[in-house]
N, C-alpha and C positions, 0 to 999 in steps of 0.2 A: 684531212676532211673539215677540218674545224672553218677552213674557209671557203669552204663550198658553196656557203648561202652566198658569199662576197661575188664568189666568181657567177654563182644562177643568175645576179642582176645583171652579168657580162656575157650571155649568152649569146651573143652575137656578133660579138668583139672578135677581131682577127685572130689567129693561129698565134699563140707566143714561140716567137725562137728562144734557144736553151743559153744559155751563159759561151759554151762551146765553141767555135766554129766550127761551119759544117756537121750541127747536129742537134736534133729535133727533141724536144722534150716527149719522152716514151720511145727515142730509140737510141739511145747513148750505150746501151752495151756492143760490141763488139760485134757484126756482123756475122765471124765464126761463133761467137758464143751462143748463137741459135736463139736466143731468145730478148724479143722486143715487145716491150709493151702496145706499145704502137704499130699498124702494119705500116708500108707503102705511103698507101692511102690517107695514112692519119687514123684511122680505125683501130678499134680495139683486137690485139693480134686475138688469134684463136686461141694462144697458150694464157693469156689473160681473161680472153672470156671464159673459160673451164675452167680456171682457181676461183672469178666472182659469180662464177653459177652453185662451188660449192659452199663459197659464204653465206650469198643468199639464201642457199636450200638449208644454214645451220638455222633461218628466222622464218622461215616463210610458212606459208598458211595455203594449202596443205604440206603437209612435211613429206620429205621425200620419200622415197622406199630405198629403203637402206640396203649395199650392195660394195663389195670392192669397191674401192678404185675413189673418186673423188665425187663426190653426191654432185645430183643432177637434177634441178627443181621441174617438178612435174606442171605441166601443160597449165597455165592457166592461175599459177602460183601466183602470190604477191609478199609482201609486207606489212600485217596491219599495225596500226600505230605502237602495238604493245612490242611487235617485234624488230621496227623504226626503234626503237630506243633501245633494245637486248643491244642491236649491231649495234647502233651509235659509242652505248655502255664498253662494249666487245673492243672496240675499235680506240675510243678515243676517251674512255672511261667516265663517259657522262652523257644522257641523254641530253639530244635537240628540245633548248626550251620551245614550248606553243609556236610563237610567232616564225623562231628559221622551221619550225619543219612544216606548218600551213605555207608558207616562202617554198618551199626545196616542190611538198607534195602539188602546189599550183604549177612547178614549171616542168616536172618529170611527168614521163607516163604513170597513171594509176588509172587504177578500176573508178567506177562509177562510184563503187563505195568511200573512195578516198585510201585504198592501200595503195603500194608502191609498187609496179610490176618490175617484172625481171629487167624488160626495155628501160626502166625507169632508173635501176640498178647501174644497168652500164650505162646509161644517160649523166648519170653521175660521175663514175669515173671515167668518161670521157675525156668529159669538161674539166675535174680534176688531172689529171694524165700530161692531156696539154696543159696546164696554166702552173702545173710543179708536181713532177712525178716522184721526187721523194716522198710527197707524200702518198703519192701509191703506192712504193715500195714498203712503208712504213706500216700503213693497213694493212697490204699485203701479209709483213711478218707478225701484226700483232695476230693472224689468224692464220700463222703455222705454213707460210710459204718462205723458202729462200732466196736465192735470188738465181736461182736457173726456176721459180715454180712449181718447185716440188715442196709438195708438203710434208714436211715434217711433224715432228708434235708438238702440242700447243701445251702451254701449262693445265687449262682445260683437258685435255686431253687423256693427259698426267693425269688428273687427276679420277677421271671418270675409270680410266683403264686400272689404275693402284683399288679402284674401292671395287668394280670387277674381281678385281687377283682375291682382296679378303675375304671376298662372299666366299669364293671360290674354294678357299682356304680349308684345313680344318682347324685353321686357329680361330677363335672367333678375338673380335677385336675388343672385349674385357681384358682376356686373354695375356694381348698384347699387349693395351694399358697396363695393366699390373706387373709385370716383368720388369720394366723397367725403375 
């Protein structure tokens, strides 16, 4: 995602070929693996779109309805500037600088108020995956997805689950801290 701002500047460029013969960015997995980031037309695959919907939903306004399985962004959801910063920090360790954020929002689909829509979020990942599939895999991994696009526990989720278990436990955190 760090290079996405430069890639946005080249939005009208041709699709990049991957270094492997007979393979294109986003479609490196063997066909029998069943997981591709891009479909045969070069668009984001349905599997990747579901993963990106889950990631987007963690930072969007309004928040999605909590239910089992992957989160789904509500109709009209967007990433505020704060949501965009939180997503960038969780993905890359740092928020975008203001110039980069402004440029990103200028080229991607946004609300009239300047919030990044889910469509804009998909545009970012479409461009990134065409140009650097491994960067998309790294982003997915940072948000808890494995190479089969299955959600596995992330550090943040582990902490939240541990906190919830601690609150439900009859042992208070003070007792745990004093016992060591």
